[in-house]
C-alpha positions in Angstrom: -44.5 -5.4 80.7 -41.7 -3.0 79.5 -42.0 0.5 80.6 -41.8 3.5 77.9 -38.3 4.2 79.4 -37.0 0.7 78.4 -38.9 0.6 75.2 -37.1 4.0 74.4 -33.9 2.7 75.6 -34.2 -0.4 73.1 -35.0 2.1 70.3 -31.9 4.2 71.2 -29.7 1.2 71.1 -31.1 0.0 67.7 -30.5 3.5 66.5 -27.0 3.7 67.8 -26.0 0.5 66.4 -27.6 1.3 63.1 -25.8 4.7 63.3 -22.6 3.0 64.3 -22.8 0.6 61.3 -23.3 3.5 59.1 -20.3 5.1 60.1 -18.1 2.1 60.0 -19.3 1.5 56.5 -18.2 4.9 55.5 -14.7 4.8 57.3 -14.1 1.4 55.2 -15.0 3.1 51.8 -12.3 3.7 49.4 -10.6 7.3 50.2 -11.5 10.0 47.8 -14.7 11.7 47.3 -16.8 12.1 50.4 -20.0 9.7 50.6 -23.3 10.1 52.4 -25.3 7.3 54.0 -29.0 7.2 54.6 -30.9 5.5 57.5 -34.3 4.9 56.7 -36.0 4.7 60.2 -39.8 4.3 59.1 -42.0 1.4 58.5 -41.4 -0.3 55.1 -44.6 0.2 53.1 -44.4 -0.3 49.2 -41.6 -1.1 47.1 -41.2 0.2 43.6 -39.3 -1.7 41.0 -35.4 -0.8 41.2 -35.5 -0.7 37.3 -38.0 2.0 37.4 -35.9 4.1 39.8 -33.0 3.6 37.8 -34.2 3.7 34.3 -32.1 6.1 32.4 -34.7 7.0 29.8 -37.5 8.0 32.3 -37.6 11.5 33.9 -38.9 11.8 37.6 -42.3 12.9 36.4 -42.6 9.7 34.2 -41.8 7.6 37.3 -44.4 9.6 39.4 -47.0 8.9 36.8 -46.2 5.1 36.7 -45.9 4.8 40.6 -49.6 6.8 40.6 -51.1 4.1 38.1 -49.3 1.2 39.9 -50.6 2.3 43.1 -54.2 2.2 41.6 -53.5 -1.3 40.3 -51.7 -2.7 43.5 -54.9 -2.6 45.6 -55.0 -6.7 45.7 -57.5 -7.2 42.6 -56.2 -8.2 38.9 -58.2 -5.2 37.6 -59.0 -1.7 38.8 -60.2 1.6 37.2 -57.4 3.6 35.6 -56.7 6.8 37.2 -58.2 9.8 35.3 -55.9 12.7 34.5 -57.6 14.6 37.5 -56.7 11.7 39.7 -52.9 11.7 38.2 -52.9 15.5 38.7 -53.7 15.4 42.4 -51.9 12.4 43.5 -48.6 13.3 41.5 -48.8 17.1 41.8 -48.8 17.6 38.3 -50.7 20.7 37.0 -50.7 19.9 33.1 -52.7 17.5 31.2 -49.9 17.5 28.3 -47.4 16.7 30.8 -49.4 13.5 32.0 -50.1 12.7 28.4 -46.5 12.9 27.5 -45.6 10.6 30.5 -48.1 8.2 29.4 -46.7 7.9 26.0 -43.3 7.7 27.2 -44.2 4.9 29.6 -45.9 2.9 26.6 -43.2 3.4 24.3 -40.7 2.3 26.8 -43.0 -0.7 27.7 -43.7 0.0 31.3 -47.2 0.5 30.3 -49.4 -1.6 27.7 -52.7 -0.3 25.9 -54.2 -3.8 25.7 -57.6 -2.7 24.3 -60.1 0.0 23.3 -63.5 -1.0 24.3 -66.6 0.0 22.6 -70.3 -0.7 23.7 -72.9 -2.6 21.8 -73.6 0.3 19.4 -70.0 1.4 19.0 -69.9 3.9 21.5 -66.4 4.4 23.0 -66.2 3.1 26.9 -62.7 3.4 27.6 -59.2 1.7 27.6 -57.7 -1.4 29.3 -54.0 -0.7 30.2 -51.6 -3.2 31.9 -48.8 -1.6 34.0 -45.5 -3.6 34.5 -43.0 -4.1 37.0 -40.2 -3.8 34.4 -40.2 -3.0 30.8 -41.7 -6.0 29.0 -39.7 -7.7 26.4 -40.8 -6.9 22.9 -42.5 -10.2 22.2 -44.8 -9.7 25.1 -45.4 -6.0 24.4 -46.8 -6.6 20.7 -48.9 -9.5 22.3 -50.5 -7.3 25.0 -50.4 -4.3 22.8 -51.3 -5.0 19.2 -51.0 -1.5 18.2 -47.5 -0.9 19.7 -45.7 -0.6 16.4 -48.2 1.7 15.1 -48.0 3.7 18.0 -44.2 4.1 17.9 -44.5 5.0 14.3 -47.0 8.0 14.9 -44.9 8.8 18.0 -42.3 9.8 16.0 -44.3 13.0 14.9 -45.6 13.5 18.4 -46.2 17.2 19.5 -43.6 16.6 22.3 -39.9 16.4 21.1 -38.9 14.1 24.0 -41.7 11.5 22.8 -40.4 11.8 19.3 -36.7 11.4 20.3 -37.6 8.0 22.4 -39.7 6.6 19.7 -37.2 7.3 16.7 -34.5 5.8 19.3 -36.5 2.7 20.2 -37.4 2.2 16.4 -33.8 2.6 15.2 -32.5 0.4 17.9 -35.0 -2.4 16.7 -33.9 -1.9 13.1 -30.5 -2.2 14.0 -31.0 -5.4 15.9 -32.8 -6.7 13.0 -30.1 -5.7 10.4 -27.7 -7.6 12.6 -29.5 -10.8 12.7 -31.2 -10.4 16.2 -34.4 -12.0 16.4 -36.3 -9.1 18.3 -39.2 -11.2 19.0 -37.7 -14.3 20.2 -38.3 -15.1 24.0 -35.7 -13.7 26.4 -34.0 -15.7 29.3 -35.0 -14.1 32.5 -31.5 -13.1 33.4 -31.0 -11.2 30.1 
């Protein structure tokens, strides 16, 4: 059985090795502007898609809202209750329902989130929505299958109360229009590498 001192020594050697490797990597880096390195010393927990982190359209608040929704759905079952605005607010430290609504609209427009169904009870009373959260933006073909009202949503979003939602909706619709005009089949299946 290893003693505490032996375990501590092993941890110190592992850290020293990691630190020396980072220092060596920085020394080998091209000359010029300084660069920093980071060592992650904690346990690996959950991974978020690299595409989400680097998505140039999403702002940090949009990404945090996605992560909050994803955490709810990543519990191991295929379906889970969608977090309420109050839960998103508490978990993501967002105090404004308007900000949450804007983030949800942007996630839907950029196809990180799909509104798959609006559910009504036997007597027509609204019961809720069914959303799907994705680990990458869906190709258009898949988005319109999962979210049949996607184009109506984009059309309405052009006059959304938040200018950023309007700008994104207009940008997406303009890009799709240009693709169609250039002869591209925007609903054709995409190769996974594309």
